[in-house]
N, CA, C and O atoms as a Maestro MAE file, in Angstrom:
{
 s_m_m2io_version
 :::
 2.0.0
}

f_m_ct {
 s_m_title
 :::
 protein
 m_atom[228] {
  # First column is atom index #
  i_m_mmod_type
  r_m_x_coord
  r_m_y_coord
  r_m_z_coord
  i_m_residue_number
  s_m_chain_name
  s_m_pdb_residue_name
  s_m_pdb_atom_name
  i_m_atomic_number
  :::
  1 25 -24.460 -14.140 -7.706 1 A "MET " " N  " 7
  2 3 -23.331 -15.205 -7.031 1 A "MET " " CA " 6
  3 2 -24.049 -16.021 -6.360 1 A "MET " " C  " 6
  4 15 -24.977 -15.561 -5.695 1 A "MET " " O  " 8
  5 25 -23.790 -17.445 -6.375 2 A "LYS " " N  " 7
  6 3 -23.963 -18.513 -5.455 2 A "LYS " " CA " 6
  7 2 -23.530 -18.165 -4.137 2 A "LYS " " C  " 6
  8 15 -24.343 -18.281 -3.220 2 A "LYS " " O  " 8
  9 25 -21.742 -17.535 -3.778 3 A "GLY " " N  " 7
  10 3 -21.411 -17.692 -2.862 3 A "GLY " " CA " 6
  11 2 -19.876 -17.036 -2.624 3 A "GLY " " C  " 6
  12 15 -19.164 -16.481 -3.461 3 A "GLY " " O  " 8
  13 25 -19.734 -17.171 -1.865 4 A "ARG " " N  " 7
  14 3 -18.051 -16.522 -1.456 4 A "ARG " " CA " 6
  15 2 -16.960 -17.618 -1.915 4 A "ARG " " C  " 6
  16 15 -16.820 -18.568 -1.144 4 A "ARG " " O  " 8
  17 25 -16.412 -17.601 -2.727 5 A "ILE " " N  " 7
  18 3 -15.060 -18.781 -2.538 5 A "ILE " " CA " 6
  19 2 -13.982 -18.249 -2.025 5 A "ILE " " C  " 6
  20 15 -13.417 -17.278 -2.527 5 A "ILE " " O  " 8
  21 25 -13.555 -18.917 -0.840 6 A "TYR " " N  " 7
  22 3 -12.115 -18.288 -0.434 6 A "TYR " " CA " 6
  23 2 -11.116 -18.974 -0.500 6 A "TYR " " C  " 6
  24 15 -11.209 -20.145 -0.132 6 A "TYR " " O  " 8
  25 25 -9.904 -18.489 -0.968 7 A "ASN " " N  " 7
  26 3 -9.014 -19.008 -1.255 7 A "ASN " " CA " 6
  27 2 -7.910 -18.844 -0.106 7 A "ASN " " C  " 6
  28 15 -7.717 -17.813 0.539 7 A "ASN " " O  " 8
  29 25 -7.258 -19.995 0.020 8 A "PHE " " N  " 7
  30 3 -6.489 -19.758 1.126 8 A "PHE " " CA " 6
  31 2 -4.815 -20.378 0.712 8 A "PHE " " C  " 6
  32 15 -3.967 -20.764 1.517 8 A "PHE " " O  " 8
  33 25 -4.719 -20.323 -0.570 9 A "ASN " " N  " 7
  34 3 -3.389 -20.401 -1.069 9 A "ASN " " CA " 6
  35 2 -2.402 -19.103 -0.863 9 A "ASN " " C  " 6
  36 15 -2.637 -17.904 -0.713 9 A "ASN " " O  " 8
  37 25 -1.219 -19.862 -0.922 10 A "ALA " " N  " 7
  38 3 0.088 -18.887 -0.768 10 A "ALA " " CA " 6
  39 2 -0.486 -17.373 -2.075 10 A "ALA " " C  " 6
  40 15 -1.188 -17.602 -3.059 10 A "ALA " " O  " 8
  41 25 0.007 -16.063 -1.725 11 A "GLY " " N  " 7
  42 3 -0.680 -15.229 -2.908 11 A "GLY " " CA " 6
  43 2 -1.983 -14.583 -2.513 11 A "GLY " " C  " 6
  44 15 -2.776 -14.770 -1.589 11 A "GLY " " O  " 8
  45 25 -1.917 -13.649 -3.672 12 A "PRO " " N  " 7
  46 3 -3.680 -13.283 -3.235 12 A "PRO " " CA " 6
  47 2 -4.413 -13.621 -2.854 12 A "PRO " " C  " 6
  48 15 -4.693 -14.739 -3.286 12 A "PRO " " O  " 8
  49 25 -5.272 -13.118 -1.880 13 A "ALA " " N  " 7
  50 3 -6.387 -13.543 -1.141 13 A "ALA " " CA " 6
  51 2 -7.836 -13.021 -1.502 13 A "ALA " " C  " 6
  52 15 -7.985 -12.012 -2.191 13 A "ALA " " O  " 8
  53 25 -8.855 -13.724 -1.026 14 A "ALA " " N  " 7
  54 3 -9.953 -12.769 -1.098 14 A "ALA " " CA " 6
  55 2 -10.355 -11.612 -0.227 14 A "ALA " " C  " 6
  56 15 -10.248 -11.688 0.997 14 A "ALA " " O  " 8
  57 25 -10.817 -10.534 -0.839 15 A "LEU " " N  " 7
  58 3 -10.632 -9.483 -0.209 15 A "LEU " " CA " 6
  59 2 -12.121 -9.769 0.162 15 A "LEU " " C  " 6
  60 15 -12.879 -10.601 -0.336 15 A "LEU " " O  " 8
  61 25 -12.399 -8.675 1.380 16 A "PRO " " N  " 7
  62 3 -13.636 -8.522 2.277 16 A "PRO " " CA " 6
  63 2 -14.895 -8.191 0.955 16 A "PRO " " C  " 6
  64 15 -14.754 -7.911 -0.236 16 A "PRO " " O  " 8
  65 25 -15.680 -8.312 1.508 17 A "LEU " " N  " 7
  66 3 -17.108 -8.138 0.670 17 A "LEU " " CA " 6
  67 2 -17.506 -6.455 0.558 17 A "LEU " " C  " 6
  68 15 -18.094 -5.993 -0.420 17 A "LEU " " O  " 8
  69 25 -17.066 -5.622 1.764 18 A "PRO " " N  " 7
  70 3 -17.795 -4.170 2.083 18 A "PRO " " CA " 6
  71 2 -16.124 -3.344 0.689 18 A "PRO " " C  " 6
  72 15 -16.233 -2.290 0.063 18 A "PRO " " O  " 8
  73 25 -14.773 -4.365 0.654 19 A "VAL " " N  " 7
  74 3 -14.049 -3.641 -0.377 19 A "VAL " " CA " 6
  75 2 -14.427 -3.711 -1.317 19 A "VAL " " C  " 6
  76 15 -14.404 -2.704 -2.025 19 A "VAL " " O  " 8
  77 25 -14.918 -4.819 -1.765 20 A "LEU " " N  " 7
  78 3 -15.326 -5.203 -3.444 20 A "LEU " " CA " 6
  79 2 -16.350 -4.127 -4.048 20 A "LEU " " C  " 6
  80 15 -16.316 -3.507 -5.111 20 A "LEU " " O  " 8
  81 25 -17.470 -4.125 -2.769 21 A "GLU " " N  " 7
  82 3 -18.382 -2.885 -3.279 21 A "GLU " " CA " 6
  83 2 -18.207 -1.667 -3.451 21 A "GLU " " C  " 6
  84 15 -18.730 -0.868 -4.227 21 A "GLU " " O  " 8
  85 25 -17.237 -1.541 -2.477 22 A "GLU " " N  " 7
  86 3 -16.518 0.326 -2.382 22 A "GLU " " CA " 6
  87 2 -15.843 0.320 -3.842 22 A "GLU " " C  " 6
  88 15 -16.106 1.188 -4.674 22 A "GLU " " O  " 8
  89 25 -14.936 -0.754 -4.080 23 A "ILE " " N  " 7
  90 3 -14.144 -1.026 -5.550 23 A "ILE " " CA " 6
  91 2 -14.986 -0.610 -6.491 23 A "ILE " " C  " 6
  92 15 -14.808 0.464 -7.066 23 A "ILE " " O  " 8
  93 25 -16.017 -1.423 -6.760 24 A "GLN " " N  " 7
  94 3 -17.205 -1.809 -7.591 24 A "GLN " " CA " 6
  95 2 -17.872 -0.134 -7.732 24 A "GLN " " C  " 6
  96 15 -18.016 0.279 -8.883 24 A "GLN " " O  " 8
  97 25 -18.190 0.619 -6.794 25 A "ALA " " N  " 7
  98 3 -18.726 1.987 -6.889 25 A "ALA " " CA " 6
  99 2 -18.039 2.730 -7.670 25 A "ALA " " C  " 6
  100 15 -18.450 3.192 -8.734 25 A "ALA " " O  " 8
  101 25 -16.790 2.915 -7.125 26 A "GLU " " N  " 7
  102 3 -15.761 4.121 -7.479 26 A "GLU " " CA " 6
  103 2 -15.060 3.639 -9.002 26 A "GLU " " C  " 6
  104 15 -14.446 4.382 -9.766 26 A "GLU " " O  " 8
  105 25 -15.283 2.500 -9.151 27 A "PHE " " N  " 7
  106 3 -14.896 2.055 -10.577 27 A "PHE " " CA " 6
  107 2 -15.510 2.492 -12.086 27 A "PHE " " C  " 6
  108 15 -14.762 2.353 -13.053 27 A "PHE " " O  " 8
  109 25 -17.000 3.069 -12.306 28 A "LEU " " N  " 7
  110 3 -17.295 3.681 -12.940 28 A "LEU " " CA " 6
  111 2 -17.394 5.316 -12.766 28 A "LEU " " C  " 6
  112 15 -17.729 6.093 -13.661 28 A "LEU " " O  " 8
  113 25 -17.066 5.633 -11.558 29 A "ASP " " N  " 7
  114 3 -17.244 7.256 -11.108 29 A "ASP " " CA " 6
  115 2 -15.969 7.438 -10.252 29 A "ASP " " C  " 6
  116 15 -16.165 7.510 -9.038 29 A "ASP " " O  " 8
  117 25 -14.804 7.516 -10.655 30 A "PHE " " N  " 7
  118 3 -13.248 7.650 -9.650 30 A "PHE " " CA " 6
  119 2 -13.467 9.031 -8.838 30 A "PHE " " C  " 6
  120 15 -12.845 10.053 -9.126 30 A "PHE " " O  " 8
  121 25 -14.382 8.958 -7.833 31 A "LYS " " N  " 7
  122 3 -14.003 10.296 -6.756 31 A "LYS " " CA " 6
  123 2 -14.869 10.978 -7.367 31 A "LYS " " C  " 6
  124 15 -15.050 11.884 -6.553 31 A "LYS " " O  " 8
  125 25 -15.664 11.231 -8.388 32 A "GLY " " N  " 7
  126 3 -16.727 12.174 -8.624 32 A "GLY " " CA " 6
  127 2 -16.132 12.758 -10.040 32 A "GLY " " C  " 6
  128 15 -16.496 13.789 -10.604 32 A "GLY " " O  " 8
  129 25 -15.016 11.734 -10.514 33 A "SER " " N  " 7
  130 3 -14.600 12.660 -11.940 33 A "SER " " CA " 6
  131 2 -15.444 12.228 -13.052 33 A "SER " " C  " 6
  132 15 -15.285 12.858 -14.098 33 A "SER " " O  " 8
  133 25 -16.239 11.362 -13.048 34 A "GLY " " N  " 7
  134 3 -16.978 11.161 -14.338 34 A "GLY " " CA " 6
  135 2 -16.465 9.952 -15.287 34 A "GLY " " C  " 6
  136 15 -16.916 9.587 -16.373 34 A "GLY " " O  " 8
  137 25 -14.866 9.209 -14.180 35 A "MET " " N  " 7
  138 3 -14.539 8.327 -15.469 35 A "MET " " CA " 6
  139 2 -13.930 7.360 -14.205 35 A "MET " " C  " 6
  140 15 -13.609 7.648 -13.052 35 A "MET " " O  " 8
  141 25 -13.922 6.045 -14.981 36 A "SER " " N  " 7
  142 3 -13.083 5.054 -14.163 36 A "SER " " CA " 6
  143 2 -11.797 5.498 -13.929 36 A "SER " " C  " 6
  144 15 -11.224 6.345 -14.614 36 A "SER " " O  " 8
  145 25 -11.188 4.746 -12.650 37 A "ILE " " N  " 7
  146 3 -9.859 4.887 -12.729 37 A "ILE " " CA " 6
  147 2 -8.847 3.978 -13.682 37 A "ILE " " C  " 6
  148 15 -7.696 3.610 -13.447 37 A "ILE " " O  " 8
  149 25 -9.572 3.781 -14.682 38 A "THR " " N  " 7
  150 3 -9.053 3.041 -15.478 38 A "THR " " CA " 6
  151 2 -8.675 4.156 -16.826 38 A "THR " " C  " 6
  152 15 -7.939 3.820 -17.753 38 A "THR " " O  " 8
  153 25 -9.250 5.355 -16.732 39 A "GLU " " N  " 7
  154 3 -9.593 6.351 -17.458 39 A "GLU " " CA " 6
  155 2 -8.796 7.483 -17.072 39 A "GLU " " C  " 6
  156 15 -8.252 8.161 -17.944 39 A "GLU " " O  " 8
  157 25 -8.633 7.841 -15.459 40 A "VAL " " N  " 7
  158 3 -8.327 9.098 -15.253 40 A "VAL " " CA " 6
  159 2 -6.829 9.144 -15.384 40 A "VAL " " C  " 6
  160 15 -6.227 8.255 -14.782 40 A "VAL " " O  " 8
  161 25 -6.212 9.903 -15.972 41 A "SER " " N  " 7
  162 3 -4.717 10.587 -16.446 41 A "SER " " CA " 6
  163 2 -4.089 10.431 -15.176 41 A "SER " " C  " 6
  164 15 -4.362 10.951 -14.094 41 A "SER " " O  " 8
  165 25 -3.021 9.460 -15.566 42 A "HIS " " N  " 7
  166 3 -1.812 9.610 -14.436 42 A "HIS " " CA " 6
  167 2 -0.949 10.724 -13.977 42 A "HIS " " C  " 6
  168 15 0.092 10.566 -13.339 42 A "HIS " " O  " 8
  169 25 -1.688 12.399 -14.515 43 A "ARG " " N  " 7
  170 3 -1.366 13.488 -14.621 43 A "ARG " " CA " 6
  171 2 -2.205 14.140 -13.513 43 A "ARG " " C  " 6
  172 15 -1.758 14.719 -12.523 43 A "ARG " " O  " 8
  173 25 -3.390 13.968 -13.811 44 A "SER " " N  " 7
  174 3 -4.453 14.454 -12.984 44 A "SER " " CA " 6
  175 2 -4.514 14.440 -11.458 44 A "SER " " C  " 6
  176 15 -3.834 13.664 -10.786 44 A "SER " " O  " 8
  177 25 -5.366 15.339 -10.940 45 A "LYS " " N  " 7
  178 3 -5.401 15.490 -9.361 45 A "LYS " " CA " 6
  179 2 -6.120 14.285 -8.587 45 A "LYS " " C  " 6
  180 15 -5.874 14.081 -7.398 45 A "LYS " " O  " 8
  181 25 -6.964 13.545 -9.269 46 A "TRP " " N  " 7
  182 3 -7.452 12.746 -8.811 46 A "TRP " " CA " 6
  183 2 -6.392 11.267 -8.341 46 A "TRP " " C  " 6
  184 15 -6.374 10.550 -7.340 46 A "TRP " " O  " 8
  185 25 -5.683 11.286 -9.473 47 A "PHE " " N  " 7
  186 3 -4.666 10.349 -9.551 47 A "PHE " " CA " 6
  187 2 -3.463 10.569 -8.381 47 A "PHE " " C  " 6
  188 15 -3.175 9.866 -7.413 47 A "PHE " " O  " 8
  189 25 -2.956 11.677 -8.809 48 A "ASP " " N  " 7
  190 3 -2.078 12.208 -7.541 48 A "ASP " " CA " 6
  191 2 -2.469 12.044 -6.614 48 A "ASP " " C  " 6
  192 15 -1.694 11.358 -5.948 48 A "ASP " " O  " 8
  193 25 -3.642 12.395 -5.923 49 A "VAL " " N  " 7
  194 3 -4.205 11.978 -4.268 49 A "VAL " " CA " 6
  195 2 -4.314 10.749 -4.171 49 A "VAL " " C  " 6
  196 15 -3.830 10.250 -3.155 49 A "VAL " " O  " 8
  197 25 -4.861 9.995 -5.002 50 A "THR " " N  " 7
  198 3 -4.810 8.352 -4.756 50 A "THR " " CA " 6
  199 2 -3.366 7.971 -4.569 50 A "THR " " C  " 6
  200 15 -3.112 7.089 -3.748 50 A "THR " " O  " 8
  201 25 -2.355 8.565 -5.270 51 A "ILE " " N  " 7
  202 3 -0.852 7.640 -4.919 51 A "ILE " " CA " 6
  203 2 -0.638 8.635 -3.817 51 A "ILE " " C  " 6
  204 15 0.111 8.007 -3.068 51 A "ILE " " O  " 8
  205 25 -0.796 9.549 -3.385 52 A "ASN " " N  " 7
  206 3 -0.171 9.989 -2.077 52 A "ASN " " CA " 6
  207 2 -0.871 9.246 -0.954 52 A "ASN " " C  " 6
  208 15 -0.330 8.501 -0.137 52 A "ASN " " O  " 8
  209 25 -1.941 9.509 -1.023 53 A "ASP " " N  " 7
  210 3 -2.613 8.911 0.091 53 A "ASP " " CA " 6
  211 2 -2.005 7.431 0.032 53 A "ASP " " C  " 6
  212 15 -1.791 7.033 1.177 53 A "ASP " " O  " 8
  213 25 -1.632 6.411 -1.033 54 A "ALA " " N  " 7
  214 3 -1.396 5.376 -1.138 54 A "ALA " " CA " 6
  215 2 0.239 5.158 -0.327 54 A "ALA " " C  " 6
  216 15 0.389 4.237 0.476 54 A "ALA " " O  " 8
  217 25 1.103 5.888 -0.580 55 A "VAL " " N  " 7
  218 3 2.301 6.120 -0.350 55 A "VAL " " CA " 6
  219 2 2.715 6.490 1.304 55 A "VAL " " C  " 6
  220 15 3.705 6.346 2.022 55 A "VAL " " O  " 8
  221 25 0.993 7.191 1.465 56 A "ALA " " N  " 7
  222 3 1.133 7.542 3.148 56 A "ALA " " CA " 6
  223 2 0.768 6.369 3.589 56 A "ALA " " C  " 6
  224 15 1.205 6.068 4.700 56 A "ALA " " O  " 8
  225 25 0.162 5.688 3.106 57 A "ARG " " N  " 7
  226 3 -0.375 4.280 4.156 57 A "ARG " " CA " 6
  227 2 0.605 3.504 4.165 57 A "ARG " " C  " 6
  228 15 0.551 2.449 4.797 57 A "ARG " " O  " 8
  :::
 }
 m_bond[227] {
  # First column is bond index #
  i_m_from
  i_m_to
  i_m_order
  :::
  1 1 2 1
  2 2 3 1
  3 3 4 2
  4 3 5 1
  5 5 6 1
  6 6 7 1
  7 7 8 2
  8 7 9 1
  9 9 10 1
  10 10 11 1
  11 11 12 2
  12 11 13 1
  13 13 14 1
  14 14 15 1
  15 15 16 2
  16 15 17 1
  17 17 18 1
  18 18 19 1
  19 19 20 2
  20 19 21 1
  21 21 22 1
  22 22 23 1
  23 23 24 2
  24 23 25 1
  25 25 26 1
  26 26 27 1
  27 27 28 2
  28 27 29 1
  29 29 30 1
  30 30 31 1
  31 31 32 2
  32 31 33 1
  33 33 34 1
  34 34 35 1
  35 35 36 2
  36 35 37 1
  37 37 38 1
  38 38 39 1
  39 39 40 2
  40 39 41 1
  41 41 42 1
  42 42 43 1
  43 43 44 2
  44 43 45 1
  45 45 46 1
  46 46 47 1
  47 47 48 2
  48 47 49 1
  49 49 50 1
  50 50 51 1
  51 51 52 2
  52 51 53 1
  53 53 54 1
  54 54 55 1
  55 55 56 2
  56 55 57 1
  57 57 58 1
  58 58 59 1
  59 59 60 2
  60 59 61 1
  61 61 62 1
  62 62 63 1
  63 63 64 2
  64 63 65 1
  65 65 66 1
  66 66 67 1
  67 67 68 2
  68 67 69 1
  69 69 70 1
  70 70 71 1
  71 71 72 2
  72 71 73 1
  73 73 74 1
  74 74 75 1
  75 75 76 2
  76 75 77 1
  77 77 78 1
  78 78 79 1
  79 79 80 2
  80 79 81 1
  81 81 82 1
  82 82 83 1
  83 83 84 2
  84 83 85 1
  85 85 86 1
  86 86 87 1
  87 87 88 2
  88 87 89 1
  89 89 90 1
  90 90 91 1
  91 91 92 2
  92 91 93 1
  93 93 94 1
  94 94 95 1
  95 95 96 2
  96 95 97 1
  97 97 98 1
  98 98 99 1
  99 99 100 2
  100 99 101 1
  101 101 102 1
  102 102 103 1
  103 103 104 2
  104 103 105 1
  105 105 106 1
  106 106 107 1
  107 107 108 2
  108 107 109 1
  109 109 110 1
  110 110 111 1
  111 111 112 2
  112 111 113 1
  113 113 114 1
  114 114 115 1
  115 115 116 2
  116 115 117 1
  117 117 118 1
  118 118 119 1
  119 119 120 2
  120 119 121 1
  121 121 122 1
  122 122 123 1
  123 123 124 2
  124 123 125 1
  125 125 126 1
  126 126 127 1
  127 127 128 2
  128 127 129 1
  129 129 130 1
  130 130 131 1
  131 131 132 2
  132 131 133 1
  133 133 134 1
  134 134 135 1
  135 135 136 2
  136 135 137 1
  137 137 138 1
  138 138 139 1
  139 139 140 2
  140 139 141 1
  141 141 142 1
  142 142 143 1
  143 143 144 2
  144 143 145 1
  145 145 146 1
  146 146 147 1
  147 147 148 2
  148 147 149 1
  149 149 150 1
  150 150 151 1
  151 151 152 2
  152 151 153 1
  153 153 154 1
  154 154 155 1
  155 155 156 2
  156 155 157 1
  157 157 158 1
  158 158 159 1
  159 159 160 2
  160 159 161 1
  161 161 162 1
  162 162 163 1
  163 163 164 2
  164 163 165 1
  165 165 166 1
  166 166 167 1
  167 167 168 2
  168 167 169 1
  169 169 170 1
  170 170 171 1
  171 171 172 2
  172 171 173 1
  173 173 174 1
  174 174 175 1
  175 175 176 2
  176 175 177 1
  177 177 178 1
  178 178 179 1
  179 179 180 2
  180 179 181 1
  181 181 182 1
  182 182 183 1
  183 183 184 2
  184 183 185 1
  185 185 186 1
  186 186 187 1
  187 187 188 2
  188 187 189 1
  189 189 190 1
  190 190 191 1
  191 191 192 2
  192 191 193 1
  193 193 194 1
  194 194 195 1
  195 195 196 2
  196 195 197 1
  197 197 198 1
  198 198 199 1
  199 199 200 2
  200 199 201 1
  201 201 202 1
  202 202 203 1
  203 203 204 2
  204 203 205 1
  205 205 206 1
  206 206 207 1
  207 207 208 2
  208 207 209 1
  209 209 210 1
  210 210 211 1
  211 211 212 2
  212 211 213 1
  213 213 214 1
  214 214 215 1
  215 215 216 2
  216 215 217 1
  217 217 218 1
  218 218 219 1
  219 219 220 2
  220 219 221 1
  221 221 222 1
  222 222 223 1
  223 223 224 2
  224 223 225 1
  225 225 226 1
  226 226 227 1
  227 227 228 2
  :::
 }
}
């Protein structure tokens, strides 16, 4: 990648690189489940913990 592009428009903005790197690492092996976050069941313990954490924030 050449460099980061910053979006100053209304709406979604650029995420900090450390956040993107954490997302990248977790995407293929979400919380040690061996599955991507997109593959984890919405009824699983991993998803439940994630939702509860998001609501608490």
